N, C-alpha and C positions, 0 to 999 in steps of 0.2 A: 232620156236627152233632148228630147224635142223641144222639153219648156228650157230646157240649158240654154240650148244654140238660141230659142227665141230670146229668152232676157239678156244673154249676151250681145246680141245685136239690135237691140231694142234704142228708136231714137226718140220714143215718146218721151213728149213735155221738157225738153230738152232745155226750155227759154222759161220754163212751168213758174219755177221757182221765184220768192222775190230775193232772194240772199243771188243766186246766180246772176238775177239783173242786177243787182246792185253792183255786183264784184264788175260785170262786163263793163257796166257805165263809168264806176269809180276808175278802172283800168285807162278806159277810153281816154275820159278826162285829164286825166296824169299825163298820158300821153300828149296830151293836145297842150297845155299848159308847160309842162316842163320844160322845153326849149325854149318857148316864151319868155317863163321866171327867168332863168338863167341868162337869156340876153337883157332883160331891166336887171338884174344882180350886178352883172358884168357894167352895164351902161355907169350903175348908181359905184361904181367903184369896189363892191363888196365881196366878188370873186379875181383871185388873179387867175394869168391865163392859164397855170397850171389846173389848178382846181375846176376850171371852168374846160379843159380839155377830159378831165378827171369825169365829170359830172356829165358829157354829153357820150362820153364810148359807151359810160354804163347804160346811158342812155337807147344808145343803137343795139346794144347788148337785149335788153328787155323789147327792142323796137321787132326782135329777131324771135326771140324766146318764148312769149308771151303769147302768140298766136300758135305756136308746138308746144304749149304746156294747157291753154283751157280748150284750142279747139277739137282734142281726140276725148276730151270729158266730157264738153259737148254733146258729139257724136253718138258713142253707144258705149257702155261697160268695158265692153273688151278691148276697146280704142283706147281707153284710159288705164287698163292692165297693161297696156304694150307699150304704152307710152311712159309709165313707171319703170317697167321690166326695160327699155331704152338706156334710161337715164342711171338708173342701176349700174348697169352696162359701160357705160361712158364717164359716171363717177369712178369708179373701178379700175379702169383704164388707167384714169391719171394717177389711183390714190397708187396701183402697182407699180408705175414707171417712176413716180417721183418715190416712194420707199424700194424701190429695188425688188419689189417681191417678183416681177415679172421674170427675172433671171431665172426663177424657181419656175420652171412650166409647168409640172406636175400640179404643186401646189395652187400655184396660180388657177389650172385648170377646174380645179375642185371649190375652186370659189366662184368660178362660173358658173359650175355644176349646180352650185347652192342655188344661184342667181335665179336659174333657170328653174328650177324645183319651186322655189318660190312663187313664180310666174304662174306654172301650172297648178299647184295647191290653190292660188289665188281664181286663177278659171275655172277649176272645180268644184269651189267654193268647200274646199275638204279642210275644215279648220282646227281639227286635232292634229293632221301632220303639219298645218302650217305651223303650229306653235309649236312641234317638237324640232321643225327641222333647225332651230338655232342650237340648242343641246347637240344633237343628231349630226349636225354639220362641224361642229367643235372637235368630238369624239371622231371623225372621218378627217379631219386636218393635224389632228394626233398621232391616228394610225398609219395613216399615210405618210406623214412627213420621217417615219421609221423605213420606211420602202428604200431608199439610196442608199441606206449605209451611211448617211454621214452626220453626225453627231454634232460636229463643231455649226455653228448657227442653226441647230434646232430650234431651240425655243423663239429663237427672234423669228425664223420662218412662220411655225405654227402660229406665235402673236400675231404676226402682220396679216396673217391669211382668217384669223379669228375675229381680229378688228374690222380687218376690211367688209366681210361678211355679213356682222354683228350692226354694222353701221350702214352701207351699202346696198346690203343684200336683203337680209332680214328687218332691218330698221325702216329703208324708203320702201321698202316691199310690204307696209302696213298700208302706206295709200293706196297702192293697187289696190289690197281686198277691201280695202272700202267700198270697191265698186260694184262687192255684191249687193249693197244695201240699194234700195229704191229708190233714197234718197240723195244718193251718194254725189250726186252733183253740188246742191249748195254744201253738203260736206266738205269736199274738196277744195272747191271755191271759199269758203269760209278758210281752211288752213293756210292756203295758198295766199290769201291774200292780207291774211294774217302777219303773217313770219315777215314779208316782204313790208307789209304798214310798220313792223316794229323795226326791221332795217333802215325807213326812212327815216321815221319819229327819233331814231336817233342820232343819225346823219345831222338832222336838221337843231336839234337838242344841243348835239356836242359841238357842233358850229357857232351854236348863238352861246350858251352858256358854259361848255366845256371848259374848267379848268384841271380838277384831280382825274390822275388815270387810277385806274381800279386793277387793272390787270394789265402793268406796264412791260413787264415782260413777254403778255402772253397776246396780247392785243395791244400796242402804244399807241395809237392812234383812236380806240375808243377813252369816252373818260366817263366816268359816276352820273354828271348829270345827262350825258349821253343814255346812259343804260336806266336811271329813271326815268326819263323825258319819255322811252320807250317803252317801259314798263304802264306809265300811266297812260298814254296811248293807247296802246296793242288789248291790254286786258278788258278795260269796259266795254271796247268794241266788240272783240271776242265772245266775251259774255252776251252783248245783247244781241247779236248775228246767231249766238248760241238757239239764245229765246225763238228766233225766227224760226231756227231750221228745225227744233225740238219744241216745239210747240204742246203744251198735255202730254209731257210724259214724264216719267220719274226725275229727269235728270233740269226738267222745268220748273226750278227754284231757284231764289235769287241765291242763294248758298251755295248750291251748286252748280250754276251758273258761273257766279262769281271764281270759283276755285275750277273749272273750266279755262275763263279766261287767264288766270294765272299761269295755268299750266301751258297754255299755247306763249304765252307772253315772258316766262321766265327760261322755256323748252327752245324758243327763237332765239335767245341769245347766250344759252348754254352752245347748242348746238356750234353757233360762231366761234366761241372760243374753245371748242374741240376743235375744229382745224387749226385756227388759231397756233393751238399747241402743238398739232402733228407737224404742221410748217414752220414754225419756231424749234421744231426738235430734230428737224432733217437740214433747217439753216435756207428754205427758200425764203421766197416772199408770197408766189402766186404758186399754186399746186398742178396748176395747167397752162395754156394759153390760148387758148382755146376763142377764148374774145379778148383784144389789143388792149389792154389798159383796165381788163375785168378778169383777169384770171384765166378758169375753165365752168365745166359744169360742177364740178364737185362745190366750186365755193358758191355756185346758186341755189345747190339745194343742200350745203350744209348743213342751214336750220331745219327743212322736212325731216332729215334721217335721224332728228330726236323730237320733236313732237308730233312726227305721224305715228311713233309707236305709243308715246306717253297719252297721246289725244286717245289713241285707239281704244285702249284698254279702260282708261275713265271712263268715255262714251259705253262701252261695252257693257261693262258693269249695268249700267244704268238703263241702257237700250239696245242690245246687243244687233250687230251687224248682219242682215241676212237674215231675218229669224222670217222671213216670208218670201223670200226667195228657194221656187219650186224645182226640182231637178237637180242632177249631176251630172256633167258633160264623160268623163273617163270611167268613176267608180259608182258602184251602188251605196246610198247613202248609208 
């Protein structure tokens, strides 16, 4: 237990890795340049007033969120896990209210319990139970759904709970479990940076070259050119950062790094399309309104709920997470 506590609260080497340093420098530069670039484009007549307000609302959102995301990652492993758990709850709250699942208190409570269990298995580094939680919780939803003795709407309630937990509890929870690896800071920074780089590149390429809609019913503002541009920018950057994060490991080959880059680049866009499908299905523009003009927490974490588990399991096959972490907090090894 002493070893586990020592690891969970360790602040050692917070800024020692070049990928962590690059992420902070890149983010700081982007936050400095964004308003200046917006002002120049507006003076040149390339931005409408509506577009300027949209960009600046997103800017103010990230000005708040970036310290709340990066700060805990730099602090210690436990803080990173707590941050992901809090994000899961905030995202699930928006999802439950938008879909109406919050009206079914018992079912919604079971999802909340599942998110807590994901957090506890991450803290304890209990990998087998962490993996088992997805099918186990789906079984709990199916069994618990019969207790109210209300067959009408049963499938809908269970399906909404299962989707919410799989995406926001288990899916996003993979990001928190990464904190069991002593190299977690550059890994998490790499994923967060690449996900938002994909969003930025898609926006820029879409505005500059966008003509054809690839998913007009799901994401009407996104274009084929924007998707291609995001892929062409994000995949190489992710592959190169992967080389820096995993040097001289089984993952560090051109083919495997290229596949990692594709997983992150494609997953970033798939996550956005998944949320778009949910929003269009229930007929709303934004699934939350926490950030004026920018939606809610779920809009900000949507890509990570797909990228985190996909990248986690690919990386874990070649370079297992937390293989060198000693000690458990609650259970025996």
